[in-house]
A tleap script that builds the chain and sets N, CA, C and O, in Angstrom:
source leaprc.protein.ff14SB
mol = sequence {
  NMET MET ALA ARG SER PRO ILE PRO GLY GLU
  ALA HIE ILE ALA ARG ALA ALA ARG ASN LEU
  ILE VAL ILE GLN ASN ILE GLU LEU GLY PHE
  ARG GLY LYS THR ALA ARG ALA ASP ALA LEU
  LEU ASP THR GLY ALA THR TYR CYS VAL ILE
  PRO ASP PHE VAL ALA GLU GLN LEU ASP LEU
  ARG GLU SER ASP LYS VAL GLY THR GLU VAL
  VAL GLN ALA ILE LEU GLY ARG ARG SER THR
  MET ASP ARG HIE ARG ILE ASP ARG MET ARG
  ALA GLY THR ALA GLN ALA HIE ASP VAL ASP
  ILE LEU VAL GLY GLU ALA VAL LEU GLY LEU
  MET LEU LEU GLY MET SER PHE ILE GLY LYS
  PHE THR THR THR LEU ASP LEU ASP GLU LYS
  ARG VAL LEU PHE ARG PRO ARG THR PRO CHIE
}
set mol.1.N position { 0.835 -1.175 0.000 }
set mol.1.CA position { 0.000 0.000 0.000 }
set mol.1.C position { 0.881 1.240 0.000 }
set mol.1.O position { 1.882 1.293 0.715 }
set mol.2.N position { 0.520 2.221 -0.785 }
set mol.2.CA position { 1.302 3.435 -0.895 }
set mol.2.C position { 0.995 4.384 0.268 }
set mol.2.O position { -0.159 4.539 0.667 }
set mol.3.N position { 2.039 5.013 0.801 }
set mol.3.CA position { 1.866 5.942 1.915 }
set mol.3.C position { 1.087 7.170 1.457 }
set mol.3.O position { 1.278 7.665 0.346 }
set mol.4.N position { 0.218 7.646 2.319 }
set mol.4.CA position { -0.553 8.848 2.009 }
set mol.4.C position { 0.291 10.080 2.305 }
set mol.4.O position { 0.962 10.151 3.335 }
set mol.5.N position { 0.254 11.029 1.411 }
set mol.5.CA position { 1.030 12.260 1.590 }
set mol.5.C position { 0.401 13.130 2.662 }
set mol.5.O position { -0.819 13.155 2.824 }
set mol.6.N position { 1.246 13.840 3.391 }
set mol.6.CA position { 0.701 14.776 4.376 }
set mol.6.C position { -0.039 15.913 3.672 }
set mol.6.O position { 0.259 16.248 2.526 }
set mol.7.N position { -0.988 16.488 4.363 }
set mol.7.CA position { -1.760 17.608 3.845 }
set mol.7.C position { -1.189 18.879 4.463 }
set mol.7.O position { -1.252 19.048 5.681 }
set mol.8.N position { -0.630 19.781 3.646 }
set mol.8.CA position { -0.044 21.005 4.202 }
set mol.8.C position { -1.120 21.906 4.801 }
set mol.8.O position { -2.305 21.773 4.493 }
set mol.9.N position { -0.688 22.816 5.656 }
set mol.9.CA position { -1.604 23.767 6.268 }
set mol.9.C position { -0.882 24.598 7.293 }
set mol.9.O position { 0.342 24.727 7.259 }
set mol.10.N position { -1.636 25.155 8.196 }
set mol.10.CA position { -1.039 25.955 9.258 }
set mol.10.C position { -1.826 25.799 10.537 }
set mol.10.O position { -2.999 25.427 10.529 }
set mol.11.N position { -1.156 26.092 11.633 }
set mol.11.CA position { -1.781 26.041 12.951 }
set mol.11.C position { -1.510 27.348 13.672 }
set mol.11.O position { -0.418 27.909 13.580 }
set mol.12.N position { -2.490 27.817 14.373 }
set mol.12.CA position { -2.383 29.036 15.163 }
set mol.12.C position { -1.617 28.752 16.458 }
set mol.12.O position { -1.856 27.735 17.110 }
set mol.13.N position { -0.713 29.635 16.825 }
set mol.13.CA position { -0.004 29.525 18.099 }
set mol.13.C position { -0.875 30.173 19.165 }
set mol.13.O position { -1.156 31.370 19.104 }
set mol.14.N position { -1.300 29.381 20.135 }
set mol.14.CA position { -2.166 29.889 21.195 }
set mol.14.C position { -1.375 30.717 22.206 }
set mol.14.O position { -1.830 31.767 22.658 }
set mol.15.N position { -0.184 30.228 22.551 }
set mol.15.CA position { 0.677 30.930 23.507 }
set mol.15.C position { 2.125 30.738 23.087 }
set mol.15.O position { 2.526 29.663 22.641 }
set mol.16.N position { 2.888 31.790 23.237 }
set mol.16.CA position { 4.323 31.710 22.991 }
set mol.16.C position { 4.999 32.518 24.087 }
set mol.16.O position { 5.018 33.749 24.046 }
set mol.17.N position { 5.549 31.822 25.058 }
set mol.17.CA position { 6.190 32.501 26.173 }
set mol.17.C position { 7.306 31.634 26.724 }
set mol.17.O position { 7.176 30.413 26.812 }
set mol.18.N position { 8.394 32.272 27.091 }
set mol.18.CA position { 9.519 31.565 27.710 }
set mol.18.C position { 9.925 30.322 26.921 }
set mol.18.O position { 10.125 29.248 27.488 }
set mol.19.N position { 10.040 30.485 25.623 }
set mol.19.CA position { 10.463 29.405 24.720 }
set mol.19.C position { 9.464 28.259 24.634 }
set mol.19.O position { 9.823 27.181 24.158 }
set mol.20.N position { 8.239 28.450 25.072 }
set mol.20.CA position { 7.206 27.430 24.956 }
set mol.20.C position { 6.192 27.877 23.904 }
set mol.20.O position { 5.610 28.958 24.000 }
set mol.21.N position { 5.997 27.035 22.913 }
set mol.21.CA position { 5.020 27.308 21.861 }
set mol.21.C position { 3.877 26.309 22.059 }
set mol.21.O position { 4.102 25.099 22.024 }
set mol.22.N position { 2.660 26.801 22.264 }
set mol.22.CA position { 1.506 25.938 22.477 }
set mol.22.C position { 0.548 26.060 21.299 }
set mol.22.O position { 0.159 27.156 20.895 }
set mol.23.N position { 0.179 24.894 20.759 }
set mol.23.CA position { -0.828 24.820 19.704 }
set mol.23.C position { -2.023 24.100 20.302 }
set mol.23.O position { -1.890 23.006 20.850 }
set mol.24.N position { -3.182 24.714 20.195 }
set mol.24.CA position { -4.385 24.130 20.786 }
set mol.24.C position { -5.081 23.181 19.824 }
set mol.24.O position { -4.962 23.288 18.604 }
set mol.25.N position { -5.806 22.253 20.420 }
set mol.25.CA position { -6.762 21.430 19.698 }
set mol.25.C position { -6.140 20.546 18.616 }
set mol.25.O position { -6.658 20.475 17.502 }
set mol.26.N position { -5.051 19.884 18.931 }
set mol.26.CA position { -4.491 18.879 18.036 }
set mol.26.C position { -5.488 17.720 17.999 }
set mol.26.O position { -5.970 17.279 19.042 }
set mol.27.N position { -5.789 17.236 16.818 }
set mol.27.CA position { -6.730 16.117 16.691 }
set mol.27.C position { -5.971 14.856 16.307 }
set mol.27.O position { -5.161 14.862 15.380 }
set mol.28.N position { -6.241 13.783 17.027 }
set mol.28.CA position { -5.611 12.498 16.762 }
set mol.28.C position { -6.688 11.483 16.429 }
set mol.28.O position { -7.768 11.498 17.020 }
set mol.29.N position { -6.397 10.604 15.485 }
set mol.29.CA position { -7.366 9.597 15.102 }
set mol.29.C position { -6.744 8.216 15.027 }
set mol.29.O position { -5.637 8.045 14.516 }
set mol.30.N position { -7.472 7.229 15.542 }
set mol.30.CA position { -7.005 5.842 15.503 }
set mol.30.C position { -8.217 4.916 15.456 }
set mol.30.O position { -9.050 4.913 16.362 }
set mol.31.N position { -8.296 4.141 14.396 }
set mol.31.CA position { -9.373 3.161 14.221 }
set mol.31.C position { -10.761 3.724 14.519 }
set mol.31.O position { -11.547 3.125 15.252 }
set mol.32.N position { -11.040 4.877 13.940 }
set mol.32.CA position { -12.367 5.475 14.078 }
set mol.32.C position { -12.585 6.282 15.343 }
set mol.32.O position { -13.603 6.963 15.462 }
set mol.33.N position { -11.652 6.226 16.297 }
set mol.33.CA position { -11.753 7.023 17.529 }
set mol.33.C position { -11.001 8.334 17.313 }
set mol.33.O position { -10.021 8.386 16.569 }
set mol.34.N position { -11.470 9.381 17.967 }
set mol.34.CA position { -10.842 10.689 17.857 }
set mol.34.C position { -10.599 11.253 19.251 }
set mol.34.O position { -11.418 11.083 20.154 }
set mol.35.N position { -9.468 11.921 19.414 }
set mol.35.CA position { -9.158 12.609 20.669 }
set mol.35.C position { -8.537 13.955 20.320 }
set mol.35.O position { -7.991 14.140 19.233 }
set mol.36.N position { -8.627 14.868 21.240 }
set mol.36.CA position { -8.040 16.202 21.055 }
set mol.36.C position { -7.195 16.547 22.279 }
set mol.36.O position { -7.498 16.161 23.408 }
set mol.37.N position { -6.121 17.292 22.007 }
set mol.37.CA position { -5.255 17.733 23.097 }
set mol.37.C position { -4.498 18.975 22.664 }
set mol.37.O position { -4.230 19.162 21.477 }
set mol.38.N position { -4.158 19.813 23.608 }
set mol.38.CA position { -3.267 20.928 23.332 }
set mol.38.C position { -1.843 20.401 23.391 }
set mol.38.O position { -1.558 19.433 24.095 }
set mol.39.N position { -0.941 21.051 22.639 }
set mol.39.CA position { 0.412 20.507 22.522 }
set mol.39.C position { 1.485 21.578 22.632 }
set mol.39.O position { 1.311 22.719 22.204 }
set mol.40.N position { 2.599 21.168 23.222 }
set mol.40.CA position { 3.819 21.966 23.168 }
set mol.40.C position { 4.550 21.571 21.895 }
set mol.40.O position { 4.743 20.381 21.644 }
set mol.41.N position { 4.955 22.527 21.098 }
set mol.41.CA position { 5.770 22.264 19.919 }
set mol.41.C position { 7.184 21.973 20.412 }
set mol.41.O position { 7.791 22.809 21.081 }
set mol.42.N position { 7.711 20.799 20.087 }
set mol.42.CA position { 9.014 20.382 20.610 }
set mol.42.C position { 9.853 19.782 19.493 }
set mol.42.O position { 9.747 18.592 19.197 }
set mol.43.N position { 10.695 20.618 18.869 }
set mol.43.CA position { 11.546 20.143 17.775 }
set mol.43.C position { 12.668 19.243 18.277 }
set mol.43.O position { 13.347 18.600 17.477 }
set mol.44.N position { 12.870 19.189 19.585 }
set mol.44.CA position { 13.886 18.313 20.159 }
set mol.44.C position { 13.361 16.923 20.477 }
set mol.44.O position { 14.128 16.044 20.870 }
set mol.45.N position { 12.058 16.718 20.308 }
set mol.45.CA position { 11.450 15.414 20.589 }
set mol.45.C position { 11.366 14.613 19.292 }
set mol.45.O position { 10.796 15.083 18.307 }
set mol.46.N position { 11.921 13.427 19.289 }
set mol.46.CA position { 11.875 12.567 18.112 }
set mol.46.C position { 10.441 12.188 17.779 }
set mol.46.O position { 10.060 12.137 16.610 }
set mol.47.N position { 9.651 11.922 18.807 }
set mol.47.CA position { 8.268 11.479 18.634 }
set mol.47.C position { 7.304 12.469 19.263 }
set mol.47.O position { 7.683 13.267 20.121 }
set mol.48.N position { 6.062 12.409 18.830 }
set mol.48.CA position { 4.988 13.073 19.554 }
set mol.48.C position { 4.725 12.217 20.787 }
set mol.48.O position { 4.820 10.991 20.731 }
set mol.49.N position { 4.395 12.863 21.896 }
set mol.49.CA position { 4.114 12.150 23.140 }
set mol.49.C position { 2.731 12.568 23.610 }
set mol.49.O position { 2.445 13.753 23.780 }
set mol.50.N position { 1.877 11.566 23.818 }
set mol.50.CA position { 0.532 11.854 24.299 }
set mol.50.C position { 0.381 11.346 25.727 }
set mol.50.O position { 0.949 10.316 26.089 }
set mol.51.N position { -0.390 12.077 26.540 }
set mol.51.CA position { -0.632 11.617 27.907 }
set mol.51.C position { -1.570 10.407 27.918 }
set mol.51.O position { -2.271 10.138 26.943 }
set mol.52.N position { -1.566 9.699 29.020 }
set mol.52.CA position { -2.383 8.497 29.181 }
set mol.52.C position { -3.860 8.733 28.884 }
set mol.52.O position { -4.507 7.887 28.267 }
set mol.53.N position { -4.405 9.880 29.318 }
set mol.53.CA position { -5.840 10.106 29.117 }
set mol.53.C position { -6.195 10.220 27.639 }
set mol.53.O position { -7.310 9.873 27.252 }
set mol.54.N position { -5.275 10.698 26.807 }
set mol.54.CA position { -5.521 10.760 25.362 }
set mol.54.C position { -5.447 9.356 24.773 }
set mol.54.O position { -6.255 9.002 23.914 }
set mol.55.N position { -4.485 8.554 25.227 }
set mol.55.CA position { -4.377 7.165 24.770 }
set mol.55.C position { -5.656 6.392 25.110 }
set mol.55.O position { -6.107 5.561 24.321 }
set mol.56.N position { -6.232 6.662 26.270 }
set mol.56.CA position { -7.482 6.006 26.658 }
set mol.56.C position { -8.626 6.419 25.736 }
set mol.56.O position { -9.443 5.581 25.353 }
set mol.57.N position { -8.694 7.698 25.377 }
set mol.57.CA position { -9.741 8.170 24.467 }
set mol.57.C position { -9.614 7.509 23.092 }
set mol.57.O position { -10.619 7.263 22.425 }
set mol.58.N position { -8.388 7.225 22.674 }
set mol.58.CA position { -8.154 6.569 21.379 }
set mol.58.C position { -8.289 5.054 21.477 }
set mol.58.O position { -8.246 4.352 20.467 }
set mol.59.N position { -8.453 4.560 22.697 }
set mol.59.CA position { -8.561 3.128 22.963 }
set mol.59.C position { -7.305 2.378 22.489 }
set mol.59.O position { -7.400 1.289 21.922 }
set mol.60.N position { -6.133 2.975 22.728 }
set mol.60.CA position { -4.873 2.302 22.410 }
set mol.60.C position { -4.663 1.175 23.408 }
set mol.60.O position { -4.838 1.353 24.614 }
set mol.61.N position { -4.288 0.025 22.895 }
set mol.61.CA position { -4.105 -1.152 23.747 }
set mol.61.C position { -2.687 -1.684 23.623 }
set mol.61.O position { -1.949 -1.340 22.699 }
set mol.62.N position { -2.338 -2.510 24.552 }
set mol.62.CA position { -1.022 -3.155 24.546 }
set mol.62.C position { -0.788 -3.867 23.211 }
set mol.62.O position { 0.322 -3.835 22.679 }
set mol.63.N position { -1.810 -4.497 22.678 }
set mol.63.CA position { -1.675 -5.235 21.412 }
set mol.63.C position { -1.467 -4.313 20.208 }
set mol.63.O position { -1.056 -4.777 19.144 }
set mol.64.N position { -1.746 -3.009 20.360 }
set mol.64.CA position { -1.535 -2.036 19.282 }
set mol.64.C position { -0.111 -1.499 19.270 }
set mol.64.O position { 0.293 -0.830 18.319 }
set mol.65.N position { 0.635 -1.781 20.300 }
set mol.65.CA position { 1.996 -1.247 20.456 }
set mol.65.C position { 2.888 -1.756 19.325 }
set mol.65.O position { 2.834 -2.931 18.963 }
set mol.66.N position { 3.718 -0.852 18.764 }
set mol.66.CA position { 4.658 -1.256 17.713 }
set mol.66.C position { 6.094 -1.276 18.224 }
set mol.66.O position { 7.022 -1.563 17.468 }
set mol.67.N position { 6.277 -0.971 19.505 }
set mol.67.CA position { 7.608 -1.004 20.106 }
set mol.67.C position { 7.642 -0.227 21.401 }
set mol.67.O position { 6.620 0.269 21.875 }
set mol.68.N position { 8.837 -0.128 21.969 }
set mol.68.CA position { 9.062 0.706 23.153 }
set mol.68.C position { 10.293 1.564 22.887 }
set mol.68.O position { 11.165 1.196 22.099 }
set mol.69.N position { 10.347 2.680 23.537 }
set mol.69.CA position { 11.473 3.605 23.398 }
set mol.69.C position { 11.920 4.058 24.779 }
set mol.69.O position { 11.092 4.377 25.631 }
set mol.70.N position { 13.216 4.085 24.996 }
set mol.70.CA position { 13.781 4.668 26.215 }
set mol.70.C position { 14.050 6.126 25.887 }
set mol.70.O position { 14.797 6.433 24.957 }
set mol.71.N position { 13.451 7.012 26.640 }
set mol.71.CA position { 13.571 8.445 26.367 }
set mol.71.C position { 14.177 9.163 27.562 }
set mol.71.O position { 14.025 8.753 28.713 }
set mol.72.N position { 14.862 10.236 27.247 }
set mol.72.CA position { 15.404 11.094 28.294 }
set mol.72.C position { 14.434 12.247 28.465 }
set mol.72.O position { 14.244 13.057 27.558 }
set mol.73.N position { 13.832 12.312 29.624 }
set mol.73.CA position { 12.793 13.299 29.897 }
set mol.73.C position { 13.390 14.502 30.622 }
set mol.73.O position { 14.605 14.699 30.649 }
set mol.74.N position { 12.518 15.279 31.194 }
set mol.74.CA position { 12.904 16.489 31.910 }
set mol.74.C position { 13.901 16.165 33.017 }
set mol.74.O position { 13.772 15.154 33.707 }
set mol.75.N position { 14.887 17.029 33.177 }
set mol.75.CA position { 15.921 16.911 34.203 }
set mol.75.C position { 16.735 15.622 34.075 }
set mol.75.O position { 17.264 15.114 35.064 }
set mol.76.N position { 16.831 15.098 32.847 }
set mol.76.CA position { 17.670 13.945 32.599 }
set mol.76.C position { 17.100 12.615 33.025 }
set mol.76.O position { 17.769 11.588 32.917 }
set mol.77.N position { 15.878 12.620 33.507 }
set mol.77.CA position { 15.242 11.378 33.938 }
set mol.77.C position { 14.944 10.496 32.723 }
set mol.77.O position { 14.438 10.982 31.711 }
set mol.78.N position { 15.253 9.212 32.821 }
set mol.78.CA position { 14.998 8.280 31.726 }
set mol.78.C position { 13.740 7.473 32.035 }
set mol.78.O position { 13.476 7.101 33.179 }
set mol.79.N position { 12.978 7.217 30.980 }
set mol.79.CA position { 11.803 6.369 31.157 }
set mol.79.C position { 11.560 5.581 29.872 }
set mol.79.O position { 12.051 5.946 28.804 }
set mol.80.N position { 10.808 4.512 29.990 }
set mol.80.CA position { 10.460 3.693 28.845 }
set mol.80.C position { 9.001 3.954 28.508 }
set mol.80.O position { 8.132 3.908 29.379 }
set mol.81.N position { 8.740 4.230 27.231 }
set mol.81.CA position { 7.380 4.530 26.791 }
set mol.81.C position { 6.992 3.600 25.646 }
set mol.81.O position { 7.827 3.207 24.832 }
set mol.82.N position { 5.712 3.260 25.604 }
set mol.82.CA position { 5.187 2.453 24.504 }
set mol.82.C position { 5.057 3.317 23.256 }
set mol.82.O position { 4.629 4.469 23.324 }
set mol.83.N position { 5.437 2.738 22.107 }
set mol.83.CA position { 5.312 3.435 20.820 }
set mol.83.C position { 4.156 2.814 20.048 }
set mol.83.O position { 4.037 1.595 19.933 }
set mol.84.N position { 3.315 3.687 19.527 }
set mol.84.CA position { 2.166 3.298 18.714 }
set mol.84.C position { 2.219 4.080 17.405 }
set mol.84.O position { 2.919 5.088 17.307 }
set mol.85.N position { 1.496 3.624 16.423 }
set mol.85.CA position { 1.362 4.358 15.161 }
set mol.85.C position { -0.127 4.633 14.980 }
set mol.85.O position { -0.929 3.717 14.799 }
set mol.86.N position { -0.478 5.925 15.033 }
set mol.86.CA position { -1.890 6.272 14.877 }
set mol.86.C position { -2.176 6.592 13.409 }
set mol.86.O position { -1.269 6.887 12.630 }
set mol.87.N position { -3.445 6.528 13.058 }
set mol.87.CA position { -3.854 6.697 11.663 }
set mol.87.C position { -3.623 8.108 11.149 }
set mol.87.O position { -3.168 8.300 10.022 }
set mol.88.N position { -3.941 9.101 11.987 }
set mol.88.CA position { -3.795 10.476 11.519 }
set mol.88.C position { -3.632 11.431 12.690 }
set mol.88.O position { -4.016 11.138 13.822 }
set mol.89.N position { -3.050 12.581 12.381 }
set mol.89.CA position { -2.921 13.659 13.356 }
set mol.89.C position { -3.094 14.965 12.595 }
set mol.89.O position { -2.550 15.142 11.505 }
set mol.90.N position { -3.858 15.872 13.186 }
set mol.90.CA position { -4.102 17.160 12.549 }
set mol.90.C position { -3.736 18.280 13.504 }
set mol.90.O position { -4.151 18.276 14.663 }
set mol.91.N position { -2.954 19.244 13.016 }
set mol.91.CA position { -2.617 20.466 13.753 }
set mol.91.C position { -3.099 21.624 12.891 }
set mol.91.O position { -2.543 21.887 11.825 }
set mol.92.N position { -4.128 22.308 13.353 }
set mol.92.CA position { -4.734 23.340 12.514 }
set mol.92.C position { -5.283 22.687 11.260 }
set mol.92.O position { -6.094 21.765 11.344 }
set mol.93.N position { -4.847 23.157 10.096 }
set mol.93.CA position { -5.317 22.581 8.833 }
set mol.93.C position { -4.331 21.578 8.247 }
set mol.93.O position { -4.604 20.985 7.204 }
set mol.94.N position { -3.188 21.380 8.904 }
set mol.94.CA position { -2.187 20.410 8.429 }
set mol.94.C position { -2.515 19.033 8.992 }
set mol.94.O position { -2.900 18.902 10.153 }
set mol.95.N position { -2.360 18.015 8.161 }
set mol.95.CA position { -2.663 16.657 8.612 }
set mol.95.C position { -1.622 15.686 8.081 }
set mol.95.O position { -1.184 15.788 6.936 }
set mol.96.N position { -1.233 14.742 8.933 }
set mol.96.CA position { -0.310 13.680 8.531 }
set mol.96.C position { -0.913 12.342 8.911 }
set mol.96.O position { -1.704 12.240 9.850 }
set mol.97.N position { -0.526 11.318 8.165 }
set mol.97.CA position { -1.025 9.966 8.378 }
set mol.97.C position { 0.097 9.086 8.913 }
set mol.97.O position { 1.277 9.366 8.699 }
set mol.98.N position { -0.284 8.017 9.612 }
set mol.98.CA position { 0.673 7.033 10.106 }
set mol.98.C position { 1.777 7.699 10.930 }
set mol.98.O position { 2.960 7.603 10.604 }
set mol.99.N position { 1.371 8.361 11.982 }
set mol.99.CA position { 2.283 9.115 12.845 }
set mol.99.C position { 2.657 8.267 14.058 }
set mol.99.O position { 1.780 7.776 14.768 }
set mol.100.N position { 3.952 8.096 14.293 }
set mol.100.CA position { 4.418 7.385 15.482 }
set mol.100.C position { 4.314 8.305 16.690 }
set mol.100.O position { 4.721 9.467 16.655 }
set mol.101.N position { 3.755 7.747 17.761 }
set mol.101.CA position { 3.590 8.503 19.003 }
set mol.101.C position { 4.058 7.645 20.165 }
set mol.101.O position { 4.089 6.418 20.075 }
set mol.102.N position { 4.415 8.297 21.242 }
set mol.102.CA position { 4.718 7.617 22.495 }
set mol.102.C position { 3.624 7.960 23.492 }
set mol.102.O position { 3.037 9.041 23.443 }
set mol.103.N position { 3.361 7.032 24.389 }
set mol.103.CA position { 2.382 7.273 25.450 }
set mol.103.C position { 3.157 7.411 26.747 }
set mol.103.O position { 3.902 6.512 27.139 }
set mol.104.N position { 2.974 8.553 27.413 }
set mol.104.CA position { 3.726 8.770 28.636 }
set mol.104.C position { 3.221 9.950 29.431 }
set mol.104.O position { 2.120 10.456 29.216 }
set mol.105.N position { 4.042 10.360 30.336 }
set mol.105.CA position { 3.706 11.434 31.255 }
set mol.105.C position { 3.507 12.749 30.513 }
set mol.105.O position { 4.304 13.114 29.649 }
set mol.106.N position { 2.447 13.447 30.855 }
set mol.106.CA position { 2.154 14.736 30.241 }
set mol.106.C position { 3.038 15.815 30.850 }
set mol.106.O position { 3.305 15.809 32.052 }
set mol.107.N position { 3.482 16.733 30.019 }
set mol.107.CA position { 4.251 17.888 30.481 }
set mol.107.C position { 3.261 19.045 30.594 }
set mol.107.O position { 2.703 19.487 29.591 }
set mol.108.N position { 3.047 19.527 31.798 }
set mol.108.CA position { 2.079 20.590 32.059 }
set mol.108.C position { 0.685 20.213 31.566 }
set mol.108.O position { -0.117 21.091 31.247 }
set mol.109.N position { 0.385 18.905 31.501 }
set mol.109.CA position { -0.911 18.433 31.031 }
set mol.109.C position { -1.082 18.487 29.524 }
set mol.109.O position { -2.184 18.293 29.011 }
set mol.110.N position { 0.017 18.754 28.810 }
set mol.110.CA position { -0.033 18.901 27.357 }
set mol.110.C position { 0.674 17.738 26.674 }
set mol.110.O position { 1.551 17.107 27.264 }
set mol.111.N position { 0.299 17.456 25.442 }
set mol.111.CA position { 1.058 16.499 24.649 }
set mol.111.C position { 2.253 17.229 24.043 }
set mol.111.O position { 2.296 18.459 24.044 }
set mol.112.N position { 3.216 16.482 23.530 }
set mol.112.CA position { 4.335 17.068 22.802 }
set mol.112.C position { 4.119 16.827 21.319 }
set mol.112.O position { 3.871 15.696 20.902 }
set mol.113.N position { 4.210 17.871 20.529 }
set mol.113.CA position { 4.147 17.744 19.085 }
set mol.113.C position { 5.592 17.674 18.604 }
set mol.113.O position { 6.256 18.698 18.443 }
set mol.114.N position { 6.067 16.452 18.378 }
set mol.114.CA position { 7.466 16.218 18.051 }
set mol.114.C position { 7.702 15.987 16.570 }
set mol.114.O position { 6.823 16.199 15.734 }
set mol.115.N position { 8.916 15.547 16.273 }
set mol.115.CA position { 9.360 15.414 14.891 }
set mol.115.C position { 8.647 14.319 14.101 }
set mol.115.O position { 8.666 14.356 12.871 }
set mol.116.N position { 8.024 13.354 14.758 }
set mol.116.CA position { 7.301 12.337 13.996 }
set mol.116.C position { 6.117 12.949 13.244 }
set mol.116.O position { 5.629 12.354 12.283 }
set mol.117.N position { 5.652 14.122 13.662 }
set mol.117.CA position { 4.661 14.893 12.901 }
set mol.117.C position { 5.345 16.033 12.153 }
set mol.117.O position { 5.195 16.161 10.938 }
set mol.118.N position { 6.095 16.860 12.878 }
set mol.118.CA position { 6.708 18.052 12.297 }
set mol.118.C position { 7.574 17.705 11.091 }
set mol.118.O position { 7.562 18.415 10.085 }
set mol.119.N position { 8.328 16.608 11.194 }
set mol.119.CA position { 9.272 16.225 10.149 }
set mol.119.C position { 8.634 15.746 8.857 }
set mol.119.O position { 9.335 15.547 7.865 }
set mol.120.N position { 7.335 15.560 8.848 }
set mol.120.CA position { 6.655 15.175 7.612 }
set mol.120.C position { 6.444 16.384 6.700 }
set mol.120.O position { 5.980 16.249 5.568 }
set mol.121.N position { 6.789 17.554 7.206 }
set mol.121.CA position { 6.592 18.818 6.498 }
set mol.121.C position { 7.880 19.633 6.499 }
set mol.121.O position { 8.809 19.348 7.254 }
set mol.122.N position { 7.921 20.651 5.640 }
set mol.122.CA position { 8.873 21.744 5.809 }
set mol.122.C position { 8.140 22.721 6.715 }
set mol.122.O position { 7.130 23.303 6.319 }
set mol.123.N position { 8.641 22.902 7.916 }
set mol.123.CA position { 7.902 23.621 8.947 }
set mol.123.C position { 8.565 24.958 9.239 }
set mol.123.O position { 9.779 25.040 9.423 }
set mol.124.N position { 7.746 26.005 9.278 }
set mol.124.CA position { 8.228 27.356 9.552 }
set mol.124.C position { 7.442 27.941 10.709 }
set mol.124.O position { 6.212 27.896 10.730 }
set mol.125.N position { 8.160 28.484 11.661 }
set mol.125.CA position { 7.554 29.137 12.812 }
set mol.125.C position { 7.500 30.635 12.522 }
set mol.125.O position { 8.542 31.256 12.310 }
set mol.126.N position { 6.317 31.219 12.509 }
set mol.126.CA position { 6.135 32.648 12.249 }
set mol.126.C position { 5.580 33.284 13.518 }
set mol.126.O position { 4.367 33.333 13.724 }
set mol.127.N position { 6.489 33.771 14.368 }
set mol.127.CA position { 6.067 34.328 15.653 }
set mol.127.C position { 5.353 35.663 15.494 }
set mol.127.O position { 4.500 36.003 16.314 }
set mol.128.N position { 5.685 36.428 14.449 }
set mol.128.CA position { 4.990 37.697 14.220 }
set mol.128.C position { 3.507 37.474 13.937 }
set mol.128.O position { 2.656 38.210 14.437 }
set mol.129.N position { 3.205 36.463 13.138 }
set mol.129.CA position { 1.818 36.153 12.779 }
set mol.129.C position { 1.188 35.111 13.709 }
set mol.129.O position { 0.023 34.751 13.543 }
set mol.130.N position { 1.963 34.630 14.690 }
set mol.130.CA position { 1.510 33.613 15.649 }
set mol.130.C position { 0.942 32.389 14.941 }
set mol.130.O position { -0.201 31.994 15.168 }
set mol.131.N position { 1.766 31.798 14.077 }
set mol.131.CA position { 1.334 30.600 13.376 }
set mol.131.C position { 2.530 29.725 13.029 }
set mol.131.O position { 3.668 30.188 12.950 }
set mol.132.N position { 2.238 28.458 12.827 }
set mol.132.CA position { 3.222 27.500 12.358 }
set mol.132.C position { 2.747 27.056 10.979 }
set mol.132.O position { 1.604 26.629 10.814 }
set mol.133.N position { 3.631 27.159 9.991 }
set mol.133.CA position { 3.301 26.761 8.622 }
set mol.133.C position { 3.868 25.376 8.369 }
set mol.133.O position { 5.054 25.134 8.594 }
set mol.134.N position { 3.037 24.481 7.910 }
set mol.134.CA position { 3.441 23.130 7.552 }
set mol.134.C position { 3.291 22.996 6.036 }
set mol.134.O position { 2.177 22.867 5.529 }
set mol.135.N position { 4.408 23.027 5.320 }
set mol.135.CA position { 4.383 22.961 3.859 }
set mol.135.C position { 4.892 21.621 3.377 }
set mol.135.O position { 5.568 20.906 4.117 }
set mol.136.N position { 4.568 21.273 2.126 }
set mol.136.CA position { 5.088 19.989 1.597 }
set mol.136.C position { 6.601 19.974 1.607 }
set mol.136.O position { 7.246 20.995 1.365 }
set mol.137.N position { 7.166 18.806 1.889 }
set mol.137.CA position { 8.625 18.634 1.810 }
set mol.137.C position { 9.015 18.569 0.351 }
set mol.137.O position { 8.291 18.008 -0.471 }
set mol.138.N position { 10.151 19.139 0.036 }
set mol.138.CA position { 10.638 19.077 -1.340 }
set mol.138.C position { 11.701 17.985 -1.435 }
set mol.138.O position { 12.537 17.847 -0.541 }
set mol.139.N position { 11.669 17.208 -2.521 }
set mol.139.CA position { 12.672 16.157 -2.670 }
set mol.139.C position { 14.062 16.770 -2.831 }
set mol.139.O position { 14.216 17.844 -3.413 }
set mol.140.N position { 15.064 16.074 -2.309 }
set mol.140.CA position { 16.448 16.570 -2.403 }
set mol.140.C position { 17.159 15.939 -3.539 }
set mol.140.O position { 18.331 16.233 -3.774 }
savepdb mol mol.pdb
quit
């Protein structure tokens, strides 16, 4: 089966303070279930990380797990998180399919929007206009 291309778009920055960029209302979809969460934009995170309550809304199960990852969290603390692949994720009008996510501890009650989503696009942060632009990647 051929991979579905990401849909370019943009997302509004809800808050930008002290190096924290928050995007509201990220939509996640898995097997017909939908969940929403606000997210910290984190270009240093390899994966998107969702809190347990979002995983419960998506009905993610142990049998859906595609692996585990040892991650270095805040203050150097290491933890092991389950890795799943969800069907789709939408930030504003941008959407990507088959996004790898980790399930773990929420940071300030927010999910992390990491490179497993961001990297599917050429991404530009426009702080003057308070938006993140997700454009198609160009082949090299």
